DRENTORKOL-3810 file (N, C-alpha, C; in nm, 4 decimals):
REM DRENTORKOL-3810
@n.u->-9.4128; n.v->-5.9678; n.w->9.9742; ca.u->-9.4534; ca.v->-5.9606; ca.w->9.8280; c.u->-9.4202; c.v->-5.8228; c.w->9.7825
@n.u->-9.3779; n.v->-5.7167; n.w->9.9044; ca.u->-9.3391; ca.v->-5.5883; ca.w->9.8351; c.u->-9.1695; c.v->-5.6240; c.w->9.7597
@n.u->-9.1215; n.v->-5.6970; n.w->9.8142; ca.u->-8.9601; ca.v->-5.7489; ca.w->9.7455; c.u->-9.0091; c.v->-5.8178; c.w->9.6205
@n.u->-9.0999; n.v->-5.9120; n.w->9.6097; ca.u->-9.1185; ca.v->-5.9448; ca.w->9.4474; c.u->-9.1848; c.v->-5.8273; c.w->9.3558
@n.u->-9.2202; n.v->-5.7646; n.w->9.3916; ca.u->-9.2997; ca.v->-5.6274; ca.w->9.3186; c.u->-9.1534; c.v->-5.5703; c.w->9.2658
@n.u->-9.0970; n.v->-5.5294; n.w->9.3769; ca.u->-8.9684; ca.v->-5.4341; ca.w->9.3433; c.u->-8.8833; c.v->-5.5384; c.w->9.2531
@n.u->-8.8670; n.v->-5.6943; n.w->9.2740; ca.u->-8.7814; ca.v->-5.7371; ca.w->9.1763; c.u->-8.8398; c.v->-5.7210; c.w->9.0112
@n.u->-8.9820; n.v->-5.7368; n.w->9.0064; ca.u->-9.0229; ca.v->-5.7639; ca.w->8.8854; c.u->-8.9960; c.v->-5.5965; c.w->8.8384
@n.u->-9.0256; n.v->-5.5178; n.w->8.8893; ca.u->-8.9943; ca.v->-5.3693; ca.w->8.8354; c.u->-8.8549; c.v->-5.3472; c.w->8.8077
@n.u->-8.7703; n.v->-5.4036; n.w->8.8847; ca.u->-8.6417; ca.v->-5.3924; ca.w->8.8544; c.u->-8.5968; c.v->-5.4380; c.w->8.7345
@n.u->-8.6381; n.v->-5.5805; n.w->8.7334; ca.u->-8.6242; ca.v->-5.6660; ca.w->8.5656; c.u->-8.6841; c.v->-5.5889; c.w->8.4832
@n.u->-8.7668; n.v->-5.5126; n.w->8.4701; ca.u->-8.8342; ca.v->-5.4113; ca.w->8.3189; c.u->-8.7342; c.v->-5.3271; c.w->8.3228
@n.u->-8.6823; n.v->-5.2290; n.w->8.4251; ca.u->-8.5874; ca.v->-5.1437; ca.w->8.4146; c.u->-8.4763; c.v->-5.2097; c.w->8.3255
@n.u->-8.3966; n.v->-5.3197; n.w->8.4224; ca.u->-8.2942; ca.v->-5.3565; ca.w->8.3391; c.u->-8.2995; c.v->-5.4156; c.w->8.1792
@n.u->-8.4406; n.v->-5.4811; n.w->8.1755; ca.u->-8.4258; ca.v->-5.4950; ca.w->8.0379; c.u->-8.4434; c.v->-5.4030; c.w->7.9795
@n.u->-8.4994; n.v->-5.2781; n.w->7.9675; ca.u->-8.5280; ca.v->-5.1725; ca.w->7.9146; c.u->-8.3929; c.v->-5.1077; c.w->7.8682
@n.u->-8.2947; n.v->-5.0852; n.w->7.9654; ca.u->-8.1526; ca.v->-5.0279; ca.w->7.9598; c.u->-8.0880; c.v->-5.1339; c.w->7.8959
@n.u->-8.0983; n.v->-5.2802; n.w->7.8748; ca.u->-8.0144; ca.v->-5.3966; ca.w->7.8079; c.u->-8.0371; c.v->-5.3564; c.w->7.6467
@n.u->-8.1954; n.v->-5.3223; n.w->7.6558; ca.u->-8.2200; ca.v->-5.3065; ca.w->7.5159; c.u->-8.1831; c.v->-5.1779; c.w->7.4678
@n.u->-8.1687; n.v->-5.0580; n.w->7.4970; ca.u->-8.1214; ca.v->-4.9801; ca.w->7.4967; c.u->-7.9801; c.v->-4.9690; c.w->7.4808
@n.u->-7.9039; n.v->-5.0632; n.w->7.5297; ca.u->-7.7459; ca.v->-5.0503; ca.w->7.5492; c.u->-7.7051; c.v->-5.1057; c.w->7.3765
@n.u->-7.8111; n.v->-5.2039; n.w->7.3966; ca.u->-7.7971; ca.v->-5.3289; ca.w->7.2398; c.u->-7.7925; c.v->-5.2298; c.w->7.1311
@n.u->-7.9322; n.v->-5.1680; n.w->7.1506; ca.u->-7.9696; ca.v->-5.0540; ca.w->7.0226; c.u->-7.8663; c.v->-4.9510; c.w->6.9956
@n.u->-7.8058; n.v->-4.8944; n.w->7.0656; ca.u->-7.6869; ca.v->-4.8037; ca.w->7.0737; c.u->-7.5471; c.v->-4.8684; c.w->6.9783
@n.u->-7.5415; n.v->-4.9417; n.w->7.0652; ca.u->-7.3935; ca.v->-5.0809; ca.w->7.0224; c.u->-7.4073; c.v->-5.1082; c.w->6.8501
@n.u->-7.5446; n.v->-5.1510; n.w->6.8233; ca.u->-7.5919; ca.v->-5.1926; ca.w->6.7015; c.u->-7.5711; c.v->-5.0806; c.w->6.6008
@n.u->-7.6547; n.v->-4.9630; n.w->6.6504; ca.u->-7.6255; ca.v->-4.8437; ca.w->6.5743; c.u->-7.5153; c.v->-4.7787; c.w->6.5591
@n.u->-7.3780; n.v->-4.7629; n.w->6.6781; ca.u->-7.2640; ca.v->-4.7528; ca.w->6.6085; c.u->-7.2120; c.v->-4.8533; c.w->6.5127
@n.u->-7.1911; n.v->-4.9775; n.w->6.5202; ca.u->-7.1231; ca.v->-5.0942; ca.w->6.4170; c.u->-7.2128; c.v->-5.0485; c.w->6.2779
@n.u->-7.3480; n.v->-4.9922; n.w->6.3050; ca.u->-7.4089; ca.v->-4.9727; ca.w->6.1456; c.u->-7.3391; c.v->-4.8724; c.w->6.0875
@n.u->-7.3089; n.v->-4.7723; n.w->6.1536; ca.u->-7.2531; ca.v->-4.6497; ca.w->6.1087; c.u->-7.1111; c.v->-4.6581; c.w->6.0864
@n.u->-6.9883; n.v->-4.7450; n.w->6.1781; ca.u->-6.8967; ca.v->-4.7817; ca.w->6.0866; c.u->-6.8975; c.v->-4.8491; c.w->5.9837
@n.u->-6.9890; n.v->-4.9361; n.w->5.9785; ca.u->-7.0047; ca.v->-5.0311; ca.w->5.8509; c.u->-7.0371; c.v->-4.9512; c.w->5.7080
@n.u->-7.1419; n.v->-4.8486; n.w->5.7551; ca.u->-7.1266; ca.v->-4.7604; ca.w->5.6232; c.u->-7.0557; c.v->-4.6733; c.w->5.6005
@n.u->-6.9549; n.v->-4.6347; n.w->5.6796; ca.u->-6.8477; ca.v->-4.5413; ca.w->5.6564; c.u->-6.7351; c.v->-4.6165; c.w->5.5758
@n.u->-6.7010; n.v->-4.7434; n.w->5.6500; ca.u->-6.6461; ca.v->-4.8234; ca.w->5.5844; c.u->-6.6811; c.v->-4.8454; c.w->5.3996
@n.u->-6.7814; n.v->-4.8871; n.w->5.3889; ca.u->-6.8133; ca.v->-4.9192; ca.w->5.2598; c.u->-6.7896; c.v->-4.8004; c.w->5.1601
@n.u->-6.8336; n.v->-4.6614; n.w->5.2396; ca.u->-6.8404; ca.v->-4.5589; ca.w->5.1580; c.u->-6.6652; c.v->-4.5379; c.w->5.1271
@n.u->-6.5991; n.v->-4.5520; n.w->5.2509; ca.u->-6.4479; ca.v->-4.4930; ca.w->5.2112; c.u->-6.4030; c.v->-4.6063; c.w->5.0791
@n.u->-6.4174; n.v->-4.7333; n.w->5.0690; ca.u->-6.4174; ca.v->-4.8127; ca.w->4.9920; c.u->-6.4665; c.v->-4.7717; c.w->4.8591
@n.u->-6.5619; n.v->-4.7403; n.w->4.8781; ca.u->-6.6254; ca.v->-4.6671; ca.w->4.7221; c.u->-6.6265; c.v->-4.5426; c.w->4.6667
@n.u->-6.5408; n.v->-4.4500; n.w->4.7452; ca.u->-6.4948; ca.v->-4.3599; ca.w->4.6669; c.u->-6.3520; c.v->-4.3674; c.w->4.6348
@n.u->-6.2568; n.v->-4.4401; n.w->4.6911; ca.u->-6.0933; ca.v->-4.5269; ca.w->4.6968; c.u->-6.1191; c.v->-4.5754; c.w->4.5403
@n.u->-6.2445; n.v->-4.6458; n.w->4.5011; ca.u->-6.2249; ca.v->-4.7410; ca.w->4.3748; c.u->-6.2734; c.v->-4.6358; c.w->4.2862
@n.u->-6.3371; n.v->-4.5374; n.w->4.3101; ca.u->-6.3746; ca.v->-4.4459; ca.w->4.2156; c.u->-6.2761; c.v->-4.3542; c.w->4.1743
@n.u->-6.2099; n.v->-4.2997; n.w->4.2888; ca.u->-6.0700; ca.v->-4.2375; ca.w->4.2431; c.u->-5.9686; c.v->-4.3031; c.w->4.1588
@n.u->-5.9884; n.v->-4.4444; n.w->4.1255; ca.u->-5.8757; ca.v->-4.5035; ca.w->4.1004; c.u->-5.9120; c.v->-4.5080; c.w->3.9390
@n.u->-6.0071; n.v->-4.4611; n.w->3.8691; ca.u->-6.0678; ca.v->-4.4936; ca.w->3.7693; c.u->-5.9737; c.v->-4.3752; c.w->3.6689
@n.u->-5.8632; n.v->-4.3992; n.w->3.5991; ca.u->-5.8006; ca.v->-4.3175; ca.w->3.5624; c.u->-5.8862; c.v->-4.2990; c.w->3.3734
@n.u->-5.8430; n.v->-4.1541; n.w->3.3460; ca.u->-5.9308; ca.v->-4.1528; ca.w->3.2323; c.u->-5.7850; c.v->-4.1623; c.w->3.1158
@n.u->-5.8059; n.v->-4.2990; n.w->3.0438; ca.u->-5.6937; ca.v->-4.3359; ca.w->2.9796; c.u->-5.6443; c.v->-4.2457; c.w->2.8537
@n.u->-5.7485; n.v->-4.1454; n.w->2.7957; ca.u->-5.7164; ca.v->-4.0726; ca.w->2.6732; c.u->-5.6245; c.v->-3.9557; c.w->2.7525
@n.u->-5.6750; n.v->-3.8972; n.w->2.8410; ca.u->-5.5933; ca.v->-3.7982; ca.w->2.9325; c.u->-5.4580; c.v->-3.8394; c.w->2.9778
@n.u->-5.4545; n.v->-3.9331; n.w->3.0422; ca.u->-5.3206; ca.v->-3.9860; ca.w->3.0798; c.u->-5.2538; c.v->-3.9947; c.w->2.9888
@n.u->-5.2730; n.v->-4.0792; n.w->2.8671; ca.u->-5.1877; ca.v->-4.0756; ca.w->2.7325; c.u->-5.1114; c.v->-3.9722; c.w->2.7036
@n.u->-5.1837; n.v->-3.8464; n.w->2.7426; ca.u->-5.1041; ca.v->-3.7301; ca.w->2.7003; c.u->-5.0682; c.v->-3.6652; c.w->2.8168
@n.u->-5.0356; n.v->-3.7358; n.w->2.9362; ca.u->-4.9695; ca.v->-3.7094; ca.w->3.0351; c.u->-5.0508; c.v->-3.6128; c.w->3.1486
@n.u->-5.1660; n.v->-3.5957; n.w->3.1421; ca.u->-5.2426; ca.v->-3.5331; ca.w->3.2155; c.u->-5.3339; c.v->-3.6378; c.w->3.3154
@n.u->-5.3201; n.v->-3.6174; n.w->3.4271; ca.u->-5.3994; ca.v->-3.6918; ca.w->3.5601; c.u->-5.5497; c.v->-3.6548; c.w->3.5785
@n.u->-5.6076; n.v->-3.7575; n.w->3.5332; ca.u->-5.7932; ca.v->-3.6892; ca.w->3.5594; c.u->-5.8461; c.v->-3.8010; c.w->3.5500
@n.u->-5.9842; n.v->-3.8215; n.w->3.6424; ca.u->-6.0594; ca.v->-3.9363; ca.w->3.6281; c.u->-6.2010; c.v->-3.9616; c.w->3.5488
@n.u->-6.2145; n.v->-4.0440; n.w->3.4915; ca.u->-6.3255; ca.v->-4.0688; ca.w->3.4086; c.u->-6.4665; c.v->-4.0798; c.w->3.4897
@n.u->-6.4987; n.v->-3.9747; n.w->3.4611; ca.u->-6.6713; ca.v->-3.9594; ca.w->3.5702; c.u->-6.7405; c.v->-4.0745; c.w->3.5441
@n.u->-6.7751; n.v->-4.1025; n.w->3.4152; ca.u->-6.8797; ca.v->-4.2306; ca.w->3.4411; c.u->-6.8250; c.v->-4.3647; c.w->3.4894
@n.u->-6.6806; n.v->-4.3909; n.w->3.4386; ca.u->-6.6367; ca.v->-4.5322; ca.w->3.4954; c.u->-6.6592; c.v->-4.4779; c.w->3.7026
@n.u->-6.5990; n.v->-4.3774; n.w->3.7243; ca.u->-6.6269; ca.v->-4.3395; ca.w->3.8615; c.u->-6.7138; c.v->-4.3839; c.w->3.9241
@n.u->-6.8465; n.v->-4.3179; n.w->3.8488; ca.u->-6.9632; ca.v->-4.3271; ca.w->3.9250; c.u->-6.9777; c.v->-4.4967; c.w->3.9019
@n.u->-6.9787; n.v->-4.5345; n.w->3.8157; ca.u->-7.0097; ca.v->-4.6909; ca.w->3.7927; c.u->-6.9336; c.v->-4.7694; c.w->3.9288
@n.u->-6.7969; n.v->-4.7276; n.w->3.9254; ca.u->-6.7410; ca.v->-4.8122; ca.w->4.0060; c.u->-6.7662; c.v->-4.7866; c.w->4.1551
@n.u->-6.7797; n.v->-4.6566; n.w->4.1936; ca.u->-6.8226; ca.v->-4.6355; ca.w->4.3108; c.u->-6.9496; c.v->-4.7014; c.w->4.3537
@n.u->-7.0499; n.v->-4.7107; n.w->4.2538; ca.u->-7.1854; ca.v->-4.7694; ca.w->4.3086; c.u->-7.1679; c.v->-4.9265; c.w->4.3439
@n.u->-7.0824; n.v->-4.9820; n.w->4.2253; ca.u->-7.0440; ca.v->-5.0991; ca.w->4.2455; c.u->-7.0208; c.v->-5.1581; c.w->4.3948
@n.u->-6.9084; n.v->-5.0570; n.w->4.4417; ca.u->-6.8447; ca.v->-5.1060; ca.w->4.5794; c.u->-6.9307; c.v->-5.1112; c.w->4.6692
@n.u->-7.0110; n.v->-4.9909; n.w->4.6710; ca.u->-7.1125; ca.v->-4.9438; ca.w->4.7673; c.u->-7.2235; c.v->-5.0626; c.w->4.7839
@n.u->-7.2585; n.v->-5.1104; n.w->4.6783; ca.u->-7.3682; ca.v->-5.1907; ca.w->4.6189; c.u->-7.3073; c.v->-5.3361; c.w->4.7007
@n.u->-7.1609; n.v->-5.3548; n.w->4.6748; ca.u->-7.1630; ca.v->-5.4730; ca.w->4.7236; c.u->-7.1137; c.v->-5.5090; c.w->4.9092
@n.u->-7.0662; n.v->-5.3737; n.w->4.9459; ca.u->-7.0321; ca.v->-5.3488; ca.w->5.0492; c.u->-7.1681; c.v->-5.3796; c.w->5.1542
@n.u->-7.2683; n.v->-5.2901; n.w->5.0830; ca.u->-7.3822; ca.v->-5.2723; ca.w->5.1989; c.u->-7.4560; c.v->-5.3855; c.w->5.1496
@n.u->-7.4586; n.v->-5.4508; n.w->5.0372; ca.u->-7.5267; ca.v->-5.5714; ca.w->4.9858; c.u->-7.6760; c.v->-5.5011; c.w->4.9464
@n.u->-7.6592; n.v->-5.4105; n.w->4.8481; ca.u->-7.7722; ca.v->-5.3640; ca.w->4.7828; c.u->-7.7981; c.v->-5.4194; c.w->4.6692
@n.u->-7.9077; n.v->-5.3620; n.w->4.6357; ca.u->-7.9524; ca.v->-5.4448; ca.w->4.4609; c.u->-7.9377; c.v->-5.3190; c.w->4.3811
@n.u->-7.9585; n.v->-5.3144; n.w->4.2778; ca.u->-7.9394; ca.v->-5.2068; ca.w->4.1490; c.u->-8.0071; c.v->-5.0975; c.w->4.1832
@n.u->-8.0988; n.v->-5.0882; n.w->4.2820; ca.u->-8.1684; ca.v->-4.9614; ca.w->4.3151; c.u->-8.1390; c.v->-4.8945; c.w->4.4295
@n.u->-8.0289; n.v->-4.9349; n.w->4.4862; ca.u->-7.9753; ca.v->-4.9248; ca.w->4.6129; c.u->-8.0676; c.v->-4.9651; c.w->4.7245
@n.u->-8.1417; n.v->-5.0736; n.w->4.7309; ca.u->-8.2315; ca.v->-5.1299; ca.w->4.8281; c.u->-8.1707; c.v->-5.2249; c.w->4.8756
@n.u->-8.2235; n.v->-5.2566; n.w->4.9881; ca.u->-8.1093; ca.v->-5.3788; ca.w->5.0631; c.u->-8.1725; c.v->-5.5032; c.w->5.0055
@n.u->-8.0805; n.v->-5.5876; n.w->4.9808; ca.u->-8.1231; ca.v->-5.7461; ca.w->4.9672; c.u->-8.1927; c.v->-5.7864; c.w->5.0706
@n.u->-8.2441; n.v->-5.9076; n.w->4.9989; ca.u->-8.3403; ca.v->-5.9526; ca.w->5.1363; c.u->-8.2425; c.v->-6.0441; c.w->5.2259
@n.u->-8.2912; n.v->-6.0362; n.w->5.3319; ca.u->-8.2194; ca.v->-6.1233; ca.w->5.4568; c.u->-8.0805; c.v->-6.0243; c.w->5.4711
@n.u->-8.0675; n.v->-5.9013; n.w->5.4476; ca.u->-7.9849; ca.v->-5.8334; ca.w->5.4963; c.u->-8.0309; c.v->-5.7629; c.w->5.6422
@n.u->-7.9173; n.v->-5.7084; n.w->5.6940; ca.u->-7.9611; ca.v->-5.5922; ca.w->5.8111; c.u->-8.0291; c.v->-5.4945; c.w->5.7731
@n.u->-7.9902; n.v->-5.3981; n.w->5.6709; ca.u->-8.0539; ca.v->-5.2859; ca.w->5.6471; c.u->-8.2065; c.v->-5.3224; c.w->5.5831
@n.u->-8.2880; n.v->-5.2103; n.w->5.5859; ca.u->-8.4187; ca.v->-5.2471; ca.w->5.5849; c.u->-8.4526; c.v->-5.0892; c.w->5.4538
@n.u->-8.3999; n.v->-5.0123; n.w->5.4434; ca.u->-8.4603; ca.v->-4.8738; ca.w->5.3936; c.u->-8.3462; c.v->-4.8595; c.w->5.2756
@n.u->-8.3730; n.v->-4.7364; n.w->5.1700; ca.u->-8.3049; ca.v->-4.7195; ca.w->5.0599; c.u->-8.1785; c.v->-4.6456; c.w->5.0903
@n.u->-8.0850; n.v->-4.6954; n.w->5.0264; ca.u->-7.9546; ca.v->-4.6109; ca.w->5.0486; c.u->-7.9450; c.v->-4.4993; c.w->4.9675
@n.u->-7.9631; n.v->-4.3514; n.w->4.9935; ca.u->-7.9778; ca.v->-4.2667; ca.w->4.8885; c.u->-7.8292; c.v->-4.2029; c.w->4.8932
@n.u->-7.7745; n.v->-4.1915; n.w->4.7510; ca.u->-7.6681; ca.v->-4.1188; ca.w->4.7329; c.u->-7.6747; c.v->-3.9663; c.w->4.6871
@n.u->-7.6499; n.v->-3.9065; n.w->4.8007; ca.u->-7.7122; ca.v->-3.7639; ca.w->4.8122; c.u->-7.5685; c.v->-3.6546; c.w->4.7223
@n.u->-7.4695; n.v->-3.6779; n.w->4.7185; ca.u->-7.3555; ca.v->-3.6273; ca.w->4.6449; c.u->-7.2565; c.v->-3.6995; c.w->4.5734
@n.u->-7.2519; n.v->-3.7168; n.w->4.4294; ca.u->-7.1238; ca.v->-3.7910; ca.w->4.3916; c.u->-7.0572; c.v->-3.6692; c.w->4.2874
@n.u->-6.9406; n.v->-3.6009; n.w->4.3341; ca.u->-6.8911; ca.v->-3.5106; ca.w->4.2540; c.u->-6.7214; c.v->-3.5383; c.w->4.2090
@n.u->-6.7318; n.v->-3.5436; n.w->4.0978; ca.u->-6.5602; ca.v->-3.5975; ca.w->4.0791; c.u->-6.5116; c.v->-3.4355; c.w->4.0705
@n.u->-6.3838; n.v->-3.4202; n.w->4.1228; ca.u->-6.3033; ca.v->-3.2816; ca.w->4.1188; c.u->-6.2037; c.v->-3.3104; c.w->3.9977
@n.u->-6.1763; n.v->-3.2879; n.w->3.8964; ca.u->-6.1098; ca.v->-3.3062; ca.w->3.7999; c.u->-6.0381; c.v->-3.2087; c.w->3.7360
@n.u->-5.9292; n.v->-3.2366; n.w->3.6356; ca.u->-5.7895; ca.v->-3.1573; ca.w->3.6274; c.u->-5.8494; c.v->-3.0255; c.w->3.5614
@n.u->-5.9520; n.v->-2.9939; n.w->3.5504; ca.u->-6.0150; ca.v->-2.8583; ca.w->3.5262; c.u->-6.0156; c.v->-2.7427; c.w->3.6238
@n.u->-5.9911; n.v->-2.8221; n.w->3.7466; ca.u->-5.9931; ca.v->-2.7373; ca.w->3.8644; c.u->-5.8638; c.v->-2.6775; c.w->3.8902
@n.u->-5.8752; n.v->-2.5708; n.w->4.0003; ca.u->-5.7295; ca.v->-2.5413; ca.w->4.0310; c.u->-5.6956; c.v->-2.5589; c.w->4.1740
@n.u->-5.6130; n.v->-2.6747; n.w->4.1711; ca.u->-5.5257; ca.v->-2.7383; ca.w->4.3151; c.u->-5.4388; c.v->-2.6510; c.w->4.3789
@n.u->-5.4635; n.v->-2.6344; n.w->4.5138; ca.u->-5.5271; ca.v->-2.6802; ca.w->4.5751; c.u->-5.6972; c.v->-2.6636; c.w->4.5889
@n.u->-5.7729; n.v->-2.7769; n.w->4.5854; ca.u->-5.9159; ca.v->-2.7313; ca.w->4.5549; c.u->-5.9784; c.v->-2.7463; c.w->4.6721
@n.u->-6.0588; n.v->-2.6806; n.w->4.7364; ca.u->-6.1107; ca.v->-2.6580; ca.w->4.8766; c.u->-6.2965; c.v->-2.6477; c.w->4.8406
@n.u->-6.3688; n.v->-2.7913; n.w->4.8988; ca.u->-6.4430; ca.v->-2.8010; ca.w->4.8804; c.u->-6.5204; c.v->-2.7682; c.w->5.0148
@n.u->-6.6461; n.v->-2.7101; n.w->5.0374; ca.u->-6.7131; ca.v->-2.7105; ca.w->5.1545; c.u->-6.8392; c.v->-2.7131; c.w->5.1328
@n.u->-6.9422; n.v->-2.8113; n.w->5.2270; ca.u->-7.0808; ca.v->-2.7918; ca.w->5.2197; c.u->-7.1179; c.v->-2.7891; c.w->5.3531
@n.u->-7.1675; n.v->-2.6251; n.w->5.3982; ca.u->-7.2086; ca.v->-2.5910; ca.w->5.5297; c.u->-7.3206; c.v->-2.6825; c.w->5.6032
@n.u->-7.4034; n.v->-2.6991; n.w->5.4832; ca.u->-7.5119; ca.v->-2.7641; ca.w->5.5106; c.u->-7.4561; c.v->-2.8787; c.w->5.6001
@n.u->-7.4279; n.v->-2.9849; n.w->5.5302; ca.u->-7.3662; ca.v->-3.1471; ca.w->5.5943; c.u->-7.2246; c.v->-3.0996; c.w->5.6809
@n.u->-7.2021; n.v->-2.9924; n.w->5.7639; ca.u->-7.0705; ca.v->-2.9420; ca.w->5.7747; c.u->-6.9504; c.v->-3.0511; c.w->5.7635
@n.u->-6.9136; n.v->-3.0160; n.w->5.5970; ca.u->-6.7977; ca.v->-3.1098; ca.w->5.5689; c.u->-6.7148; c.v->-2.9975; c.w->5.4806
@n.u->-6.5974; n.v->-3.0178; n.w->5.4999; ca.u->-6.5081; ca.v->-2.9454; ca.w->5.4445; c.u->-6.3842; c.v->-3.0486; c.w->5.3917
@n.u->-6.3380; n.v->-3.0257; n.w->5.3046; ca.u->-6.2186; ca.v->-3.0827; ca.w->5.2565; c.u->-6.1023; c.v->-3.0299; c.w->5.1191
@n.u->-5.9919; n.v->-3.0517; n.w->5.1659; ca.u->-5.8930; ca.v->-2.9750; ca.w->5.0597; c.u->-5.8247; c.v->-3.0909; c.w->4.9737
@n.u->-5.8497; n.v->-3.0700; n.w->4.8275; ca.u->-5.7819; ca.v->-3.2200; ca.w->4.7608; c.u->-5.6584; c.v->-3.1123; c.w->4.6927
@n.u->-5.5479; n.v->-3.1928; n.w->4.6704; ca.u->-5.4148; ca.v->-3.1629; ca.w->4.6049; c.u->-5.3923; c.v->-3.1932; c.w->4.4765
@n.u->-5.5438; n.v->-3.3026; n.w->4.4595; ca.u->-5.5271; ca.v->-3.3587; ca.w->4.3293; c.u->-5.6763; c.v->-3.3895; c.w->4.2667
@n.u->-5.6894; n.v->-3.4289; n.w->4.1443; ca.u->-5.7890; ca.v->-3.4805; ca.w->4.1442; c.u->-5.8715; c.v->-3.5912; c.w->4.2039
@n.u->-5.9814; n.v->-3.5737; n.w->4.2615; ca.u->-6.0256; ca.v->-3.6775; ca.w->4.3238; c.u->-6.1930; c.v->-3.7220; c.w->4.3459
@n.u->-6.2495; n.v->-3.7624; n.w->4.4346; ca.u->-6.4151; ca.v->-3.7796; ca.w->4.4481; c.u->-6.4465; c.v->-3.7540; c.w->4.5835
@n.u->-6.5848; n.v->-3.7096; n.w->4.5854; ca.u->-6.6494; ca.v->-3.6606; ca.w->4.7013; c.u->-6.7553; c.v->-3.7178; c.w->4.7200
@n.u->-6.8275; n.v->-3.7963; n.w->4.7991; ca.u->-6.9529; ca.v->-3.8433; ca.w->4.7895; c.u->-7.0173; c.v->-3.8749; c.w->4.9247
@n.u->-7.1465; n.v->-3.8324; n.w->4.9471; ca.u->-7.2301; ca.v->-3.8387; ca.w->5.0505; c.u->-7.3307; c.v->-3.9311; c.w->5.0481
@n.u->-7.3758; n.v->-4.0159; n.w->5.1357; ca.u->-7.4629; ca.v->-4.1073; ca.w->5.1178; c.u->-7.5653; c.v->-4.1146; c.w->5.2459
@n.u->-7.6844; n.v->-4.1368; n.w->5.2748; ca.u->-7.7569; ca.v->-4.0856; ca.w->5.3713; c.u->-7.8237; c.v->-4.2766; c.w->5.3779
@n.u->-7.8104; n.v->-4.2958; n.w->5.5328; ca.u->-7.8086; ca.v->-4.4082; ca.w->5.5722; c.u->-7.8889; c.v->-4.4493; c.w->5.6879
@n.u->-8.0034; n.v->-4.5124; n.w->5.6831; ca.u->-8.0996; ca.v->-4.5230; ca.w->5.7905; c.u->-8.0779; c.v->-4.6742; c.w->5.9017
@n.u->-8.0887; n.v->-4.6009; n.w->6.0345; ca.u->-8.0739; ca.v->-4.7614; ca.w->6.0888; c.u->-8.1879; c.v->-4.8181; c.w->6.1401
@n.u->-8.1957; n.v->-4.9098; n.w->6.1217; ca.u->-8.3049; ca.v->-5.0311; ca.w->6.1164; c.u->-8.3117; c.v->-5.0277; c.w->6.2554
@n.u->-8.3899; n.v->-5.0304; n.w->6.3730; ca.u->-8.3849; ca.v->-5.0391; ca.w->6.5073; c.u->-8.4378; c.v->-5.1753; c.w->6.5241
@n.u->-8.3733; n.v->-5.2259; n.w->6.6168; ca.u->-8.3907; ca.v->-5.3578; ca.w->6.6511; c.u->-8.4877; c.v->-5.3627; c.w->6.7566
@n.u->-8.4696; n.v->-5.2660; n.w->6.8655; ca.u->-8.5815; ca.v->-5.2985; ca.w->7.0004; c.u->-8.6729; c.v->-5.1831; c.w->6.9831
@n.u->-8.6420; n.v->-5.0604; n.w->6.8724; ca.u->-8.7232; ca.v->-4.9572; ca.w->6.9077; c.u->-8.7443; c.v->-4.8709; c.w->7.0364
@n.u->-8.6301; n.v->-4.8956; n.w->7.1311; ca.u->-8.6035; ca.v->-4.7968; ca.w->7.1942; c.u->-8.5254; c.v->-4.6837; c.w->7.2004
@n.u->-8.4896; n.v->-4.6615; n.w->7.0759; ca.u->-8.3999; ca.v->-4.5234; ca.w->7.0547; c.u->-8.4632; c.v->-4.4781; c.w->6.9531
@n.u->-8.5036; n.v->-4.3562; n.w->6.9171; ca.u->-8.5629; ca.v->-4.2707; ca.w->6.7986; c.u->-8.5332; c.v->-4.3124; c.w->6.6627
@n.u->-8.6001; n.v->-4.3165; n.w->6.5667; ca.u->-8.5352; ca.v->-4.3114; ca.w->6.4607; c.u->-8.3828; c.v->-4.2523; c.w->6.4226
@n.u->-8.2831; n.v->-4.3142; n.w->6.2992; ca.u->-8.1703; ca.v->-4.2442; ca.w->6.3114; c.u->-8.1533; c.v->-4.2485; c.w->6.1740
@n.u->-8.0611; n.v->-4.1204; n.w->6.1296; ca.u->-8.0466; ca.v->-4.1343; ca.w->5.9955; c.u->-7.9168; c.v->-4.0533; c.w->6.0062
@n.u->-7.8286; n.v->-4.1141; n.w->5.9019; ca.u->-7.6820; ca.v->-4.0376; ca.w->5.8892; c.u->-7.6396; c.v->-4.0079; c.w->5.7586
@n.u->-7.5833; n.v->-3.8825; n.w->5.7428; ca.u->-7.5366; ca.v->-3.8864; ca.w->5.6169; c.u->-7.3700; c.v->-3.8772; c.w->5.6645
@n.u->-7.3430; n.v->-3.9598; n.w->5.5477; ca.u->-7.2158; ca.v->-4.0235; ca.w->5.5905; c.u->-7.1343; c.v->-3.9769; c.w->5.4437
@n.u->-7.0307; n.v->-3.9039; n.w->5.4757; ca.u->-6.9390; ca.v->-3.8327; ca.w->5.4000; c.u->-6.7796; c.v->-3.9054; c.w->5.3855
@n.u->-6.7410; n.v->-3.9160; n.w->5.2544; ca.u->-6.6031; ca.v->-3.9097; ca.w->5.2432; c.u->-6.5401; c.v->-3.8686; c.w->5.0872
@n.u->-6.4205; n.v->-3.8774; n.w->5.0837; ca.u->-6.3628; ca.v->-3.8279; ca.w->4.9969; c.u->-6.2182; c.v->-3.8876; c.w->4.9506
@n.u->-6.1771; n.v->-3.9090; n.w->4.8362; ca.u->-6.0352; ca.v->-3.9638; ca.w->4.7958; c.u->-5.9827; c.v->-3.8879; c.w->4.6726
@n.u->-5.8435; n.v->-3.8921; n.w->4.6758; ca.u->-5.7635; ca.v->-3.8108; ca.w->4.5600; c.u->-5.6862; c.v->-3.9180; c.w->4.4568
@n.u->-5.6933; n.v->-3.9126; n.w->4.3464; ca.u->-5.6328; ca.v->-4.0134; ca.w->4.2599; c.u->-5.4830; c.v->-4.0480; c.w->4.3300
@n.u->-5.4491; n.v->-4.1603; n.w->4.2813; ca.u->-5.3260; ca.v->-4.1852; ca.w->4.3248; c.u->-5.2221; c.v->-4.2150; c.w->4.2223
@n.u->-5.1227; n.v->-4.1342; n.w->4.2106; ca.u->-5.0083; ca.v->-4.1273; ca.w->4.1084; c.u->-4.9165; c.v->-4.2325; c.w->4.0958
END
């Protein structure tokens, strides 16, 4: 009888550990997916040349086009609606918040050094570029892990 009880208890422990491992793996996959989506978004934003300034030989980024393109890419890659909320039948369940969208343009002195001590982020841009932070919440699968929220950060320079 004690062996049967031991087997049941060990099964419960094993299932709990399996659920924990699964939640951790899915969490890391979600973080990487969010990072790749943000990288694509800032890359697309950094390619939005200001055509008026470019005609005069000045490399600069059109801030409105850059913001629109970054949000478009972010929404497409994370499957979000216009309010940055996940579409129905997608993995994410909560709002994706854009915490920072900064265009470093031709008015700055390069190399431009950006530091955000609160988010532990530092980058040096050698030419005009885009810096963007988003906040992404992990939708737990088994509720074994505590709630996880990441601030994902990325930057990209204009390509000549």
